[in-house]
C-alpha positions as CSV (number, residue, x, y, z in Angstrom):
1,M,-59.7,-118.8,164.2
2,D,-60.5,-121.8,162.0
3,V,-62.8,-121.8,159.1
4,Y,-64.8,-125.0,158.3
5,N,-65.2,-125.8,154.5
6,P,-68.3,-128.0,154.1
7,I,-67.3,-129.0,150.6
8,F,-63.9,-130.5,151.2
9,G,-64.3,-131.2,154.9
10,I,-61.1,-129.4,155.7
11,T,-60.6,-126.9,158.5
12,W,-58.5,-123.9,157.3
13,P,-56.7,-121.5,159.6
14,G,-58.3,-118.0,159.3
15,P,-56.0,-115.1,158.2
16,G,-54.7,-113.0,161.1
17,V,-53.5,-109.5,161.1
18,F,-49.9,-110.6,160.7
19,G,-50.6,-112.9,157.8
20,I,-52.6,-110.2,156.0
21,A,-49.7,-107.8,156.5
22,I,-47.2,-110.3,155.1
23,V,-49.3,-110.9,152.0
24,L,-49.9,-107.2,151.4
25,S,-46.1,-106.5,152.0
26,M,-45.2,-109.1,149.3
27,L,-47.7,-107.7,146.9
28,L,-46.4,-104.1,147.5
29,L,-42.8,-105.4,147.1
30,G,-43.7,-107.0,143.9
31,L,-45.3,-103.8,142.7
32,I,-42.3,-101.8,143.6
33,V,-39.9,-104.2,141.8
34,Y,-42.2,-104.1,138.8
35,I,-42.2,-100.2,138.8
36,I,-38.4,-100.2,139.2
37,L,-38.0,-102.6,136.2
38,L,-40.4,-100.4,134.1
39,Y,-38.3,-97.3,135.1
40,L,-35.0,-99.0,134.2
41,K,-36.4,-100.2,131.0
42,A,-37.7,-96.7,130.1
43,K,-34.3,-95.2,131.0
44,E,-32.5,-97.8,128.9
45,K,-34.8,-97.1,126.0
46,E,-34.2,-93.3,126.5
47,K,-30.5,-93.9,126.6
48,A,-30.6,-95.9,123.4
49,H,-32.8,-93.3,121.7
50,N,-30.4,-90.5,122.7
51,Y,-27.4,-92.4,121.5
52,Q,-29.1,-93.1,118.1
53,L,-29.9,-89.4,117.9
54,F,-26.2,-88.6,118.8
55,L,-25.0,-91.0,116.1
56,F,-27.4,-89.5,113.5
57,Q,-26.2,-86.0,114.4
58,V,-22.4,-86.7,114.3
59,K,-22.7,-88.8,111.1
60,R,-24.5,-86.0,109.5
61,K,-21.6,-83.7,110.5
62,G,-19.3,-86.2,108.8
63,L,-17.5,-87.7,111.8
64,N,-16.0,-91.2,111.3
65,N,-16.1,-94.0,113.8
66,F,-12.7,-93.2,115.4
67,Q,-13.8,-89.5,115.9
68,I,-17.1,-90.7,117.4
69,K,-15.2,-92.9,119.8
70,I,-13.0,-89.9,120.9
71,L,-16.2,-87.8,121.4
72,N,-17.7,-90.6,123.5
73,N,-14.5,-90.7,125.6
74,M,-14.6,-86.9,126.1
75,A,-18.2,-87.2,127.3
76,A,-17.2,-90.0,129.7
77,Y,-14.3,-87.9,131.0
78,L,-16.8,-85.1,131.7
79,K,-19.4,-87.7,133.1
80,L,-22.1,-86.3,130.8
81,K,-25.4,-88.1,130.6
82,S,-25.3,-87.8,126.9
83,P,-22.5,-86.9,124.4
84,T,-25.1,-84.9,122.5
85,T,-24.4,-82.0,124.9
86,L,-20.9,-81.7,123.4
87,I,-22.2,-81.3,119.9
88,K,-24.1,-78.1,120.7
89,D,-21.5,-76.3,122.8
90,A,-18.2,-75.3,121.3
91,N,-17.1,-73.5,124.5
92,L,-17.6,-76.7,126.5
93,F,-15.6,-78.6,123.9
94,E,-12.7,-76.1,124.1
95,S,-12.8,-75.9,127.9
96,I,-12.1,-79.6,128.3
97,L,-9.4,-79.9,125.6
98,S,-6.8,-79.0,128.2
99,G,-7.8,-81.6,130.8
100,F,-8.5,-84.2,128.1
101,S,-5.1,-83.7,126.6
102,D,-3.5,-84.2,130.0
103,Y,-5.7,-87.3,130.5
104,L,-4.4,-88.7,127.2
105,K,-0.8,-88.1,128.2
106,R,-1.3,-89.8,131.6
107,N,-2.6,-92.9,129.7
108,S,0.9,-93.3,128.3
109,L,0.2,-92.7,124.6
110,N,3.3,-92.6,122.5
111,I,4.2,-89.5,120.5
112,E,2.6,-90.6,117.3
113,E,-0.7,-91.5,119.0
114,N,-0.8,-88.3,120.9
115,E,-0.2,-86.2,117.7
116,S,-2.8,-88.2,115.8
117,I,-5.5,-87.7,118.4
118,C,-4.7,-84.0,118.7
119,K,-5.2,-83.6,115.0
120,E,-8.4,-85.6,115.2
121,L,-9.7,-83.3,117.9
122,I,-9.0,-80.3,115.6
123,V,-11.0,-82.1,112.8
124,I,-13.8,-82.9,115.2
125,Y,-14.0,-79.3,116.2
126,E,-14.0,-78.1,112.6
127,K,-16.8,-80.6,111.6
128,L,-19.0,-79.8,114.6
129,Y,-18.7,-76.1,115.0
130,I,-17.5,-74.5,111.8
131,P,-20.1,-73.9,109.2
132,K,-19.4,-75.9,106.0
133,M,-18.0,-73.7,103.3
134,Q,-15.9,-73.9,100.1
135,Y,-12.5,-72.6,101.3
136,Q,-10.0,-70.8,99.2
137,T,-6.5,-72.3,99.1
138,L,-4.1,-70.8,101.6
139,Y,-0.9,-69.3,100.2
140,S,0.7,-67.9,103.3
141,M,0.4,-67.8,107.0
142,K,-1.2,-64.4,106.7
143,D,-4.2,-66.1,105.1
144,I,-5.0,-68.1,108.2
145,E,-8.1,-66.8,109.9
146,D,-8.5,-65.9,113.6
147,G,-10.3,-68.6,115.6
148,Q,-8.7,-71.4,113.7
149,L,-7.4,-74.4,115.8
150,I,-3.9,-75.5,114.9
151,H,-1.6,-78.4,116.0
152,I,1.8,-77.3,117.3
153,E,4.8,-79.6,117.4
154,G,7.0,-78.3,120.1
155,P,10.3,-79.5,121.8
156,G,10.8,-83.2,121.8
157,K,8.0,-83.6,119.2
158,S,5.5,-82.8,122.0
159,S,1.9,-82.1,120.7
160,Y,-0.2,-79.1,121.6
161,I,-3.5,-77.6,120.3
162,G,-3.6,-73.8,119.9
163,K,-6.2,-71.3,118.8
164,I,-5.3,-68.2,116.8
165,Y,-6.4,-65.1,118.7
166,G,-4.7,-62.3,116.8
167,R,-1.8,-61.2,114.6
168,D,0.8,-58.7,113.7
169,K,2.8,-58.3,110.6
170,K,5.5,-60.6,112.0
171,F,3.6,-63.2,114.0
172,L,0.4,-65.0,114.9
173,A,-0.8,-64.8,118.5
174,V,-1.8,-68.4,119.5
175,K,-3.5,-69.3,122.8
176,L,-2.4,-72.7,123.9
177,I,-5.4,-74.9,124.8
178,S,-3.5,-76.7,127.5
179,N,-2.4,-76.3,131.0
180,K,-0.7,-72.9,131.5
181,K,2.4,-74.6,132.9
182,D,3.1,-75.9,129.4
183,L,3.9,-72.3,128.3
184,K,7.3,-72.7,130.0
185,N,8.2,-75.3,127.4
186,F,8.3,-72.5,124.7
187,Q,11.3,-70.3,124.5
188,E,12.0,-67.5,122.1
189,G,13.8,-68.6,119.0
190,M,12.9,-72.3,119.3
191,N,11.8,-74.2,116.2
192,L,8.2,-75.1,115.8
193,K,6.1,-76.9,113.3
194,I,2.4,-76.0,112.9
195,T,-0.2,-78.1,111.2
196,L,-3.5,-76.6,109.9
197,I,-6.4,-78.9,109.0
198,R,-9.4,-77.5,107.1
199,V,-12.0,-80.1,106.4
200,N,-13.2,-78.8,103.1
201,D,-9.8,-77.9,101.8
202,G,-6.7,-79.8,103.0
203,E,-3.8,-80.1,105.4
204,Y,-1.1,-77.5,105.6
205,I,2.2,-77.4,107.5
206,A,4.7,-74.7,108.2
207,E,8.2,-74.7,109.7
208,T,8.6,-71.6,111.9
209,T,9.9,-70.3,115.2
210,C,8.6,-69.0,118.5
211,N,8.8,-65.2,119.0
212,G,8.2,-65.4,122.7
213,I,5.3,-65.3,125.1
214,E,2.9,-62.4,125.5
215,E,-0.2,-62.4,127.8
216,D,-0.3,-66.2,127.8
217,N,-0.2,-66.3,124.0
218,I,2.6,-67.9,122.0
219,L,3.9,-65.6,119.3
220,I,4.5,-67.7,116.2
221,A,6.6,-66.1,113.5
222,M,5.1,-65.6,110.1
223,T,6.9,-67.6,107.4
224,D,6.6,-68.0,103.6
225,N,7.0,-71.8,103.7
226,L,3.3,-72.7,104.3
227,K,2.8,-75.9,102.3
228,K,-0.3,-77.8,101.4
229,I,0.6,-81.5,101.9
230,R,-2.8,-83.1,101.5
231,E,-6.0,-82.2,99.7
232,F,-9.3,-83.6,101.0
233,R,-11.6,-85.0,98.4
234,H,-15.3,-85.0,99.4
235,Q,-17.0,-88.3,99.6
236,Y,-19.4,-89.0,96.8
237,I,-22.7,-90.9,96.8
238,N,-23.8,-92.9,93.8
239,V,-26.9,-91.6,92.0
240,M,-28.6,-91.6,88.6
241,I,-30.1,-88.2,88.1
242,P,-30.9,-86.8,84.6
243,A,-29.5,-83.3,84.2
244,T,-29.3,-80.5,81.7
245,I,-26.1,-78.4,81.3
246,I,-26.7,-74.9,80.0
247,L,-23.6,-73.3,78.5
248,E,-22.8,-69.7,79.3
249,K,-23.6,-67.4,76.4
250,L,-20.5,-66.0,74.7
251,D,-22.7,-63.7,72.6
252,E,-26.2,-62.5,73.4
253,D,-27.2,-63.0,69.7
254,N,-26.4,-66.7,69.8
255,P,-29.1,-69.2,71.0
256,E,-28.8,-70.9,74.3
257,E,-26.8,-74.1,74.1
258,K,-27.9,-77.1,76.2
259,I,-26.3,-80.5,76.8
260,E,-28.2,-83.5,78.2
261,G,-26.4,-85.7,80.7
262,V,-26.7,-88.0,83.8
263,I,-25.2,-87.2,87.2
264,F,-23.9,-90.5,88.5
265,R,-21.8,-89.3,91.5
266,L,-22.7,-86.4,93.8
267,N,-21.5,-84.6,97.0
268,E,-22.2,-81.2,98.5
269,F,-19.6,-79.4,96.4
270,E,-19.2,-81.3,93.2
271,C,-20.8,-83.8,90.9
272,E,-19.6,-86.2,88.2
273,I,-21.7,-86.2,85.1
274,R,-21.8,-88.3,81.9
275,T,-22.5,-86.6,78.6
276,D,-22.3,-87.3,74.9
277,S,-20.5,-84.0,74.2
278,A,-17.2,-82.6,75.5
279,L,-17.1,-79.6,77.9
280,N,-14.7,-76.7,77.8
281,Y,-12.6,-75.7,80.8
282,N,-12.9,-72.0,79.9
283,R,-16.7,-71.9,80.0
284,K,-19.2,-71.5,82.8
285,Y,-22.0,-73.9,83.0
286,T,-25.4,-74.0,84.8
287,I,-26.5,-77.5,85.8
288,V,-30.2,-78.1,86.1
289,F,-31.5,-81.2,87.8
290,E,-34.2,-82.3,90.3
291,I,-34.4,-84.5,93.4
292,P,-37.8,-85.1,95.1
293,E,-39.6,-81.8,95.7
294,F,-36.7,-79.6,94.8
295,S,-35.2,-78.2,91.5
296,F,-31.6,-77.2,91.4
297,K,-30.0,-74.6,89.1
298,I,-26.3,-74.4,90.0
299,V,-23.5,-72.4,88.4
300,S,-20.5,-74.7,88.0
301,Q,-17.1,-75.1,86.4
302,L,-15.3,-78.0,84.8
303,I,-12.4,-79.2,86.9
304,A,-11.7,-82.7,85.4
305,S,-12.7,-84.7,82.4
306,R,-12.0,-88.1,80.8
307,T,-13.2,-89.9,77.7
308,V,-14.0,-93.6,77.2
309,E,-15.4,-95.8,74.5
310,N,-13.6,-94.4,71.5
311,G,-14.4,-90.8,72.5
312,K,-18.2,-91.2,72.4
313,I,-18.9,-90.7,76.2
314,Y,-17.4,-88.0,78.4
315,Y,-17.1,-88.1,82.1
316,S,-16.8,-84.6,83.7
317,T,-16.2,-83.5,87.3
318,M,-18.1,-80.2,87.9
319,K,-17.4,-78.0,90.9
320,F,-20.4,-76.0,92.2
321,S,-19.4,-72.3,92.4
322,E,-22.8,-70.5,92.9
323,M,-25.6,-72.1,94.9
324,S,-28.4,-70.6,97.1
325,K,-28.4,-71.4,100.8
326,A,-31.7,-73.2,100.5
327,A,-30.4,-75.4,97.7
328,S,-27.2,-76.1,99.7
329,A,-29.3,-77.2,102.7
330,V,-31.6,-79.4,100.6
331,L,-28.6,-81.0,98.8
332,K,-26.8,-81.7,102.1
333,N,-29.9,-83.4,103.6
334,F,-30.4,-85.4,100.5
335,I,-26.8,-86.7,100.6
336,V,-27.0,-87.5,104.3
337,N,-30.2,-89.5,103.8
338,Q,-28.6,-91.5,100.9
339,E,-25.4,-92.4,102.8
């Protein structure tokens, strides 16, 4: 059917059913493509948002870039949609350590790299799932707590991760987080070296021996040669916070002594403060200071001091010894937001 246009004097073909169907199909196809693009864009935006949330969470936990990369690789190994799932589930993390360790070995890592990553995995576990606390220094293997992950250097400097499940007077019972077939590599009487890493304390090593295998646990002999080979210093942020130091009263009849100062470096467990007066190592102090919407009153002790400018200014490192849970949480959030 033709349509006559009296304005232009042109005869146009009329749209048939087939032509209308093609036009509608093209419009529908274009709409479908548009919807798919919108969906993909939304998914990409969601993925970016989730990854930013993941980065925020792990940075807040104190993971460095290398540890974040390891966590991402673990998530890829598990084919997780988001690595955030690993942050919340300690059991999931433990369950894949065995397979992930085998995966690392298959990728031809040398001994040093394998040992380094095993230790990093222990640090990641500690930072993600162990509540932050001020540890007491370990003096013997008897002081090591159940549930602690340790690195075991076995025959041929092979690396394993183990978890302490129990103890006796003569040994620690350690469950190997590895393939069960690896247990055959451990024989009674063989030499072992264990490494213990505690994030808020330090790194310890002990030369010991294997006391045998019992119920899929390696029995590691207690020894007296546990050594602290490295102490971890907590990272400071730079601040300028006025503070008042209240000295512990030696006599109730004496007036309260106060020293004014400025906190110029701060972390969750310590601060460095500048004063015009010297502090004594044998006294207890209460540091009073404020950050937005919160006032702190923290019992502290002097652990280091230095003097500059002809003895007129004192720089003191104060270790927090008594702090409420609320104050600790606020201080932690403040430091994270300032980093």
